[in-house]
C-alpha positions in Angstrom: 2.4 46.1 -54.0 1.9 43.6 -50.9 -1.1 43.1 -48.7 -0.2 41.8 -45.7 -2.4 39.6 -43.7 -3.9 40.5 -39.9 -1.0 40.4 -37.6 -0.9 37.4 -34.9 -1.9 34.9 -37.6 0.5 31.8 -37.4 -0.6 30.2 -40.7 -1.5 32.2 -43.7 -0.6 31.7 -47.3 0.7 33.8 -50.3 -1.1 34.9 -53.4 0.1 36.2 -56.5 -1.9 38.8 -57.9 -1.0 39.4 -61.7 -3.5 42.4 -61.9 -3.3 45.9 -63.7 -6.0 47.2 -62.1 -5.1 48.0 -58.7 -8.4 49.1 -57.0 -9.5 45.3 -58.3 -6.5 44.0 -56.7 -7.0 45.9 -53.4 -10.8 44.5 -53.4 -9.5 41.0 -53.6 -7.0 41.5 -50.5 -9.8 43.1 -48.5 -12.2 40.0 -49.4 -9.4 37.4 -48.4 -8.8 39.1 -44.9 -12.8 39.3 -44.2 -12.6 35.4 -45.0 -11.8 33.2 -41.8 -11.4 30.3 -43.6 -8.2 31.6 -45.8 -5.6 34.3 -44.4 -3.1 35.3 -46.9 -0.6 37.9 -47.9 -1.4 38.8 -51.3 1.8 40.1 -53.9 0.5 42.4 -56.8 2.2 42.7 -60.0 0.6 44.8 -62.6 2.3 43.2 -65.8 3.1 39.8 -67.0 6.8 40.7 -66.9 6.8 41.8 -63.5 5.1 38.5 -62.6 7.2 36.2 -63.9 10.3 38.3 -62.8 8.7 37.9 -59.3 8.4 34.0 -59.6 11.8 34.0 -60.8 13.1 34.8 -57.2 10.2 33.6 -55.2 8.1 30.7 -56.3 6.7 30.1 -52.7 3.1 31.1 -53.9 -0.1 29.0 -53.2 -1.4 30.1 -56.0 -1.3 32.9 -59.0 -4.2 34.7 -59.9 -3.8 35.8 -63.6 -6.0 38.6 -65.5 -5.5 37.5 -69.0 -5.9 41.4 -70.0 -2.5 43.2 -69.5 -0.6 46.0 -70.7 2.2 43.7 -71.9 0.0 40.6 -72.9 -3.7 40.0 -73.9 -5.5 37.1 -74.1 -4.9 33.2 -74.1 -1.3 33.7 -75.0 -0.9 35.7 -71.5 -1.8 32.0 -70.0 0.6 30.2 -72.4 3.4 32.3 -71.6 3.1 32.1 -67.8 2.4 27.8 -68.1 5.6 27.5 -70.4 7.7 29.3 -67.7 6.4 27.9 -64.8 4.5 24.8 -65.5 4.2 23.8 -61.7 2.5 26.8 -60.6 -1.4 26.6 -59.5 -2.7 29.2 -62.1 -6.3 30.6 -61.6 -7.4 32.4 -64.7 -9.7 35.9 -63.8 -11.8 36.1 -67.2 -15.0 38.4 -67.7 -18.5 37.3 -68.3 -18.1 37.2 -71.9 -15.0 35.5 -71.9 -16.0 32.2 -70.0 -15.2 29.7 -72.9 -11.6 31.4 -72.9 -11.7 30.3 -68.9 -12.5 26.7 -69.7 -9.9 26.9 -72.9 -7.5 28.1 -70.0 -8.4 25.0 -67.9 -7.7 22.2 -70.6 -4.6 24.0 -71.5 -3.2 23.7 -67.8 -4.8 26.4 -65.7 -6.1 24.8 -62.1 -9.4 27.2 -62.3 -10.8 30.0 -63.6 -13.1 32.9 -62.1 -15.4 35.0 -63.7 -15.6 38.8 -62.9 -19.2 39.9 -62.7 -19.5 43.4 -63.2 -16.0 43.9 -61.9 -16.7 42.2 -59.0 -15.4 38.5 -57.6 -17.6 36.2 -55.5 -15.6 36.3 -52.6 -16.6 33.0 -51.1 -16.0 31.1 -54.2 -12.3 32.9 -54.4 -11.7 31.8 -51.0 -12.8 27.9 -51.9 -10.9 28.3 -54.9 -7.7 29.4 -53.2 -7.9 27.0 -50.3 -8.6 24.2 -52.9 -5.4 25.5 -54.6 -3.3 25.3 -51.4 -4.5 21.9 -50.5 -3.7 20.6 -54.2 -0.1 22.3 -54.2 0.5 20.3 -50.9 -0.8 17.3 -52.4 1.3 17.7 -55.4 4.6 18.4 -52.8 3.7 15.2 -51.4 3.5 13.4 -54.7 6.7 14.7 -56.1 8.6 13.8 -52.8 7.0 10.0 -53.4 8.2 10.4 -56.8 11.5 11.2 -55.9 12.0 8.6 -53.9 10.5 5.9 -56.5 12.7 7.6 -59.0 9.2 7.8 -61.0 7.9 11.3 -62.6 4.9 11.9 -64.9 4.3 14.3 -68.0 1.6 15.4 -70.4 1.7 16.4 -73.7 -0.9 18.2 -75.7 0.9 18.7 -79.2 -2.3 20.6 -80.8 -1.7 23.5 -78.2 2.1 23.1 -77.9 1.7 22.4 -74.4 4.2 20.3 -72.4 4.3 19.3 -68.5 6.7 17.0 -66.8 7.3 16.8 -62.9 10.4 17.6 -61.1 11.4 14.0 -60.9 11.5 13.5 -65.1 14.1 16.5 -65.1 16.0 14.8 -62.4 15.8 11.2 -64.3 17.4 12.4 -67.0 20.1 14.7 -64.9 18.8 18.2 -65.3 17.7 20.7 -62.6 13.9 21.3 -62.8 14.9 24.6 -61.1 16.8 25.8 -64.1 15.7 24.0 -66.9 12.2 23.6 -68.7 11.2 22.5 -72.1 8.5 23.3 -74.5 6.3 20.9 -76.6 8.3 22.2 -79.4 11.5 21.7 -77.7 10.9 17.9 -77.4 10.8 17.5 -81.2 14.4 18.3 -81.5 16.5 15.0 -81.4 19.3 16.9 -79.1 16.4 17.5 -76.2 17.2 15.2 -73.3 13.4 14.7 -72.8 13.0 13.6 -76.7 12.8 9.8 -75.7 9.1 10.6 -74.2 7.8 11.1 -77.5 8.8 7.7 -78.8 5.6 6.0 -77.5 3.2 9.1 -78.8 4.1 8.1 -82.5 3.1 4.4 -81.8 -0.6 4.8 -80.2 -3.8 6.4 -80.9 -6.7 6.9 -78.4 -7.3 5.1 -76.3 -4.2 2.7 -76.5 -1.6 2.4 -73.8 1.6 1.1 -74.2 5.1 0.7 -72.1 8.6 0.3 -73.3 12.1 0.0 -71.7 14.6 2.3 -72.9 18.4 2.7 -72.6 19.4 6.4 -72.5 22.3 8.2 -72.4 22.7 11.1 -70.5 25.1 14.3 -70.8 27.7 12.5 -68.3 27.7 9.3 -70.4 26.0 7.3 -67.8 23.3 5.1 -69.2 20.0 4.5 -67.8 17.2 2.1 -68.3 14.0 3.6 -68.2 10.5 2.4 -68.2 8.1 4.5 -70.3 4.5 4.3 -70.1 2.0 6.5 -72.1 -1.6 6.4 -72.4 -3.3 8.7 -75.5 -6.5 10.7 -74.9 -9.1 12.4 -76.7 -10.7 15.6 -75.4 -14.3 16.6 -76.1 -13.1 19.0 -78.6 -11.5 16.3 -80.7 -7.9 17.0 -79.7 -5.5 14.2 -78.9 -3.3 14.6 -76.0 -0.7 12.3 -74.0 -0.2 11.4 -70.7 3.0 9.1 -69.2 4.7 8.1 -66.9 8.7 7.6 -66.7 10.6 5.6 -64.0 14.3 4.8 -63.6 14.7 1.1 -63.4 18.7 0.7 -63.7 19.0 -0.4 -60.5 16.2 -3.1 -60.6 17.9 -4.1 -64.3 21.1 -4.3 -62.5 19.9 -6.5 -59.7 18.2 -8.5 -62.3 21.6 -8.9 -64.1 23.3 -9.7 -61.0 20.5 -12.3 -60.1 20.7 -13.8 -63.5 24.5 -14.2 -63.1 24.5 -15.6 -59.8 21.7 -18.2 -61.4 23.8 -18.7 -64.1 27.1 -19.3 -62.0 25.0 -21.6 -59.6 24.0 -23.7 -62.3 27.5 -23.8 -64.1 28.7 -25.1 -60.9 26.4 -27.8 -60.8 26.7 -28.4 -64.5 30.7 -28.3 -64.0 30.3 -30.6 -60.9 28.1 -33.4 -62.9 30.5 -33.1 -65.8 33.3 -33.8 -63.8 31.7 -36.3 -61.6 30.5 -38.0 -65.0 33.9 -37.6 -66.7 35.8 -39.1 -63.5 33.6 -42.1 -63.4 34.0 -42.7 -67.1 38.0 -42.3 -66.5 38.2 -44.2 -63.1 36.1 -47.0 -64.6 38.8 -48.6 -67.3 41.5 -47.0 -65.1 40.7 -49.7 -62.5 41.1 -52.2 -65.2 44.5 -50.9 -66.4 45.9 -50.9 -63.1 44.3 -54.3 -62.2 45.7 -56.5 -65.4 49.1 -54.5 -64.7 49.2 -55.7 -61.4 48.1 -59.3 -62.6 50.5 -59.4 -65.3 53.6 -58.6 -62.7 52.3 -61.5 -60.8 53.0 -63.8 -63.7 56.5 -65.0 -65.5 58.1 -62.0 -67.6 61.2 -61.1 -69.4 63.0 -58.3 -67.9 62.2 -55.7 -70.5 58.6 -56.8 -70.3 58.9 -56.1 -66.7 59.8 -52.5 -67.1 57.2 -52.0 -69.5 54.1 -53.5 -67.4 55.7 -51.5 -64.5 55.8 -48.2 -66.5 52.3 -48.7 -67.5 51.2 -48.8 -63.7 53.0 -45.9 -62.9 51.7 -43.9 -65.6 48.5 -45.0 -64.6 49.1 -43.9 -60.8 50.2 -41.0 -62.0 47.3 -40.2 -64.2 44.7 -41.4 -61.1 46.3 -39.0 -59.1 45.7 -35.9 -61.6 42.1 -37.4 -61.5 41.5 -37.3 -58.0 43.2 -33.8 -57.7 40.4 -32.4 -59.9 37.8 -34.2 -58.2 39.1 -32.9 -54.6 39.3 -29.3 -56.0 35.8 -29.5 -57.0 34.9 -31.0 -53.8 36.6 -28.3 -51.7 35.3 -25.6 -54.2 31.7 -26.5 -53.5 31.8 -27.2 -49.5 31.3 -31.0 -50.1 34.5 -32.2 -47.9 33.6 -33.8 -45.0 35.5 -32.6 -41.7 36.9 -35.5 -39.6 38.0 -35.3 -36.1 39.6 -38.7 -34.9 42.3 -39.5 -32.0 45.6 -40.3 -33.6 49.2 -40.4 -32.6 51.7 -38.0 -34.6 54.7 -39.6 -34.5 53.5 -42.8 -36.4 52.0 -40.4 -39.0 55.4 -39.0 -39.2 56.9 -42.1 -39.7 54.8 -43.4 -42.3 55.6 -40.5 -44.1 59.6 -40.9 -44.1 59.0 -44.9 -44.9 56.9 -43.8 -48.2 58.8 -40.8 -49.3 62.1 -42.4 -48.6 62.5 -44.6 -51.5 61.6 -41.5 -53.6 64.4 -39.8 -52.0 66.8 -42.7 -52.8 65.9 -42.5 -56.6 67.4 -39.0 -57.0 70.2 -39.4 -54.4 68.7 -37.0 -51.7 68.5 -36.9 -48.2 65.2 -36.7 -46.0 64.8 -36.1 -42.4 61.8 -35.6 -40.4 62.1 -34.1 -37.1 59.7 -33.6 -34.0 60.7 -31.5 -31.2 60.2 -33.4 -27.5 57.6 -30.9 -26.6 55.2 -31.7 -29.3 52.4 -34.0 -28.2 51.9 -37.5 -29.6 48.0 -38.0 -29.0 46.1 -35.6 -30.4 42.4 -35.1 -32.0 41.9 -34.1 -35.6 42.0 -35.2 -39.0 45.2 -37.7 -39.8 44.2 -38.3 -43.3 44.2 -34.7 -44.1 47.1 -33.8 -42.5 49.1 -36.9 -44.4 47.8 -35.6 -47.6 49.2 -32.1 -47.1 52.6 -33.3 -45.9 52.9 -35.8 -48.6 52.2 -33.1 -51.1 54.4 -30.7 -49.8 57.3 -33.3 -49.2 56.7 -34.8 -52.6 56.8 -31.3 -54.3 59.8 -30.7 -52.1 61.6 -33.7 -54.0 60.4 -33.2 -57.2 61.8 -29.4 -57.4 65.3 -30.4 -55.8 68.1 -32.3 -57.6 70.6 -31.8 -55.1 70.8 -31.8 -51.3 67.7 -32.9 -49.6 64.3 -31.9 -47.9 64.1 -31.6 -44.1 60.6 -31.9 -42.2 60.4 -30.0 -38.8 57.5 -30.1 -36.3 57.5 -27.9 -33.5 54.7 -26.3 -31.0 53.6 -23.0 -32.1 51.2 -22.7 -29.3 49.1 -24.4 -27.1 46.6 -24.2 -23.9 45.0 -26.8 -21.6 43.0 -28.1 -24.5 44.3 -27.0 -28.0 47.7 -26.8 -29.7 49.2 -25.3 -33.0 51.5 -27.2 -34.5 54.1 -25.5 -37.1 55.2 -27.8 -39.7 58.5 -26.6 -41.8 59.5 -28.3 -45.3 62.7 -27.0 -46.3 64.4 -28.3 -49.7 67.5 -27.3 -51.3 65.8 -26.9 -54.8 65.5 -24.7 -57.6 63.6 -22.1 -55.5 60.7 -19.7 -56.3 60.8 -15.9 -57.6 59.3 -13.7 -54.9 56.5 -12.2 -57.3 55.2 -15.8 -57.8 54.8 -16.9 -54.2 51.3 -16.4 -53.9 50.5 -17.5 -57.5 51.9 -21.1 -56.8 48.9 -21.6 -54.6 46.4 -21.1 -57.3 45.0 -23.8 -59.3 46.4 -25.1 -62.4 49.6 -23.0 -61.5 52.8 -24.7 -62.5 56.5 -23.7 -61.9 58.2 -23.9 -65.1 61.8 -24.1 -66.1 63.0 -23.6 -69.3 65.3 -26.2 -69.4 63.3 -28.8 -67.6 59.5 -30.3 -67.9 58.1 -31.1 -64.6 54.9 -33.5 -64.0 51.5 -32.3 -62.8 48.8 -29.7 -63.5 49.4 -27.5 -60.6 46.6 -28.8 -58.2 48.8 -30.2 -55.2 49.4 -26.8 -53.7 46.1 -25.3 -54.4 44.2 -28.4 -52.6 46.8 -28.2 -49.9 46.1 -24.6 -48.9 42.3 -25.2 -48.9 42.6 -28.2 -46.9 44.7 -25.8 -44.2 42.2 -23.3 -44.4 39.3 -25.8 -44.1 40.7 -26.7 -40.6 41.6 -23.2 -39.5 45.1 -23.3 -40.4 47.6 -21.3 -42.5 50.0 -22.3 -45.5 52.5 -20.3 -46.9 56.0 -20.1 -48.5 59.2 -18.6 -48.3 61.9 -19.1 -51.2 64.9 -17.6 -53.3 65.8 -18.6 -56.5 68.8 -21.2 -56.7 68.8 -21.4 -53.1 65.5 -23.7 -52.0 62.2 -23.1 -50.2 60.4 -23.4 -47.0 56.9 -24.5 -46.7 55.1 -23.3 -43.7 51.9 -24.9 -42.4 50.1 -23.9 -38.8 47.6 -26.5 -37.9 45.5 -26.4 -35.0 44.5 -29.8 -33.5 42.8 -30.7 -30.0 44.7 -32.6 -27.2 43.6 -36.3 -27.1 42.1 -37.3 -23.6 43.1 -41.0 -23.9 45.1 -43.2 -25.9 43.5 -44.1 -29.1 43.2 -48.2 -30.0 45.8 -49.4 -31.8 44.8 -51.4 -35.0 47.1 -54.2 -35.4 47.7 -54.5 -39.1 47.0 -57.6 -40.6 49.8 -59.8 -42.2 49.7 -61.6 -45.5 48.9 -65.0 -43.8 45.9 -63.9 -42.0 44.1 -62.6 -45.5 44.2 -66.6 -46.5 42.4 -67.5 -43.0 38.8 -67.4 -44.5 36.3 -70.2 -45.2 35.1 -71.2 -48.5 32.5 -68.8 -49.6 30.2 -67.7 -52.6 30.3 -63.9 -53.3 28.6 -62.0 -56.0 30.1 -59.5 -58.2 27.3 -57.2 -59.6 29.1 -54.8 -62.7 28.6 -54.2 -66.0 32.0 -53.2 -67.2 33.3 -56.6 -68.4 37.1 -55.7 -68.1 36.4 -54.6 -64.3 34.7 -58.2 -64.4 37.6 -60.0 -65.0 40.2 -57.8 -62.9 37.9 -58.5 -59.8 37.4 -62.1 -60.3 41.1 -63.2 -61.1 42.2 -61.1 -58.4 40.4 -62.3 -55.4 40.0 -66.0 -57.0 44.1 -65.9 -57.0 44.3 -64.6 -53.3 41.9 -67.0 -52.6 41.3 -70.2 -54.8 38.6 -71.4 -52.1 36.6 -68.2 -53.0 33.6 -68.8 -55.8 33.0 -65.2 -57.6 29.8 -65.2 -59.4 29.1 -62.3 -61.8 25.7 -60.3 -62.5 25.7 -57.6 -65.4 22.9 -55.3 -63.9 20.7 -55.4 -60.7 18.1 -57.4 -62.0 19.9 -60.1 -63.2 21.8 -60.1 -59.6 18.2 -60.5 -57.8 17.4 -63.4 -59.8 20.7 -65.0 -58.8 20.0 -64.4 -55.2 16.5 -65.8 -55.6 18.4 -69.2 -56.6 21.4 -69.6 -54.0 23.0 -67.8 -50.9 25.9 -65.5 -50.8 28.3 -64.5 -48.3 28.8 -61.0 -50.0 28.1 -58.8 -52.2 30.3 -56.7 -54.7 28.0 -53.9 -56.0 28.9 -51.3 -58.7 26.5 -48.1 -58.2 26.4 -46.8 -61.8 24.6 -49.9 -64.0 21.9 -50.1 -66.9 18.6 -51.7 -66.1 19.1 -51.3 -62.0 21.9 -49.4 -60.5 23.2 -50.1 -57.3 21.3 -48.1 -55.1 18.1 -49.6 -56.5 19.4 -53.1 -56.0 20.8 -52.8 -52.5 17.1 -51.2 -51.5 15.2 -53.9 -53.2 17.3 -56.3 -51.3 17.0 -55.0 -48.0 13.1 -54.4 -48.5 11.5 -57.3 -50.3 13.7 -60.2 -49.7 13.8 -62.3 -46.3 16.5 -62.8 -43.8 19.1 -63.8 -44.0 19.6 -62.6 -47.7 18.3 -59.4 -46.9 21.1 -58.6 -44.4 23.8 -59.9 -46.6 27.1 -57.4 -46.4 27.0 -55.1 -49.7 30.2 -53.4 -50.8 29.7 -50.8 -53.2 32.4 -50.4 -55.8 32.4 -46.9 -57.0 34.3 -44.4 -59.1 32.8 -41.0 -57.4 34.4 -40.0 -54.5 31.6 -37.3 -53.9 30.4 -37.1 -49.8 26.9 -37.2 -51.2 27.6 -40.6 -52.6 28.8 -42.4 -49.2 25.9 -40.5 -47.4 23.6 -41.9 -50.1 25.4 -45.3 -49.8 24.4 -45.4 -46.2 20.9 -44.1 -46.6 20.1 -47.5 -48.7 21.6 -50.0 -46.6 25.2 -50.5 -48.3 27.5 -51.8 -45.5 31.1 -50.4 -46.9 32.6 -49.0 -49.8 35.6 -49.5 -52.1 36.9 -46.8 -54.5 37.9 -47.0 -58.2 40.7 -47.9 -59.1 41.5 -49.7 -55.8 44.5 -50.9 -54.3 44.8 -54.7 -53.9 45.8 -54.7 -50.4 42.6 -52.6 -49.7 40.2 -54.7 -51.6 41.6 -57.8 -49.6 41.4 -56.4 -46.3 37.9 -55.2 -46.5 36.8 -58.3 -48.1 38.5 -60.3 -45.3 37.1 -58.3 -42.7 33.5 -58.9 -43.6 33.9 -62.5 -44.6 36.0 -63.4 -41.3 33.6 -61.4 -39.3 29.8 -62.2 -38.2 27.9 -59.3 -39.8 24.2 -60.9 -40.2 
């Protein structure tokens, strides 16, 4: 039976009254209609079964008024049956005056409230207030459910002694269950196969008033793995019974984000460690390499038998090959970590191509190959860019072409791909008649440590050259790709953007060998802890300039003591030394010694090539630097520059 409110009311609620006394039900409806505080539609069911059937199809009720004495159910079990099926409903128990204790127990079991019938009559004002409170409570719970859904957090309560269990809708959703179709009783939770069984894990570990939290990995029926945070607190009611209230939160995304952060931090830490290891290993390798190459060069300048000359030359060539490998590894590390310093200088293209031909021509002659370099007339000669990196890429591509070519030759063609008033894009094509590359491997060859293999032949190298070349080209906004056919050769293409030069660059006249002797007698200080490098540098310089005196300090403190005793025209400073390193020594000289000693030119000798090393050198007042292992001409030129020019 349905009792409708007065017409014209826009805002009203619905109440389900489960009461077998129809006259009493009518009385309730009249009480509510007379109230200005609560207007509602009353739906009356006379049996528990009918009431539950109504809730199955329509649960939009502000409250359920439940009489505990019904034709098909009597006493406390009436409430338990309804709570088990509909734990989210606001149930107000109707009980007689003599059954007030039952009403109190009903509230403890999960009912929202209870009302006492006094001689068959309800207190109308109390009924209205209770229903208004029930409506507000349901609205609050609805908002709470929305908040829980957004936070993937649900709450639950369990009273084992009364076989009561309640969980919010979000608890069911977290465990991939439909709350409108699934409910579990306290007894159901004891079954291991019950999806909500994990909620009981903490109950067995605590007693009132303890509280405990644990993270738990749960496998859903879909085989998805969730990480949930369980929090449970044990309580004791006035009757001595123990009950539990808990919170369950899905923290899978947070854990995944945390794992990603840890993975990122680990990757960053690993990259830094790898960079330090590479830098350290390179320094330890380049330092003895400097001695090997230096002594080999000195030995070739002495009278040797032809067989001895071949042996020493082989040692020097092998050392240069090993040095190239070390440099490639270091450059890959610098490119991958963004430590490459981009330069933009004015240069002339055709002299750069001539230098490429003059250097690689001898390698081509050794294999009886032809080498041709042509540059179209419309290609401008004066450009702005990084000639050193451009040369490095071209040397790499031409060197690779010669390595994998046994007959025919290599041709380099430079054309104008695109141009504007201020910018050009040059197309470099390096074509060979070599072994060729399978099409499926054309991209793989640009990956680090990838090498072209031939079952009948072994090719030197570790597979870094093309990887470095592509990274360099892309750093400058260009593109590098290859076309090839097995047995018919390959063509490597480079698109390289450059700016047009506004003026002719100043020409640098190369120093002739005779001018390298044009220095006055001078004393220089070599600060170096490696004894073999001491011997190499000292012998090279004194042999080139007999009028030069080279004195040696093993570390920074010894160098400072020697500077207190005499003046030096130049200091060659190793950076990595015991006691006091090159940076600290230079800082002391610049800040604590008086002029002219404080302004003496200092040239760093380092095996580190990172841009940060160069910046640190400038910051402490080092004038210039020489890379180890150094070429003799490079060493002679830079020393001549600082000894023959005023720098004080």
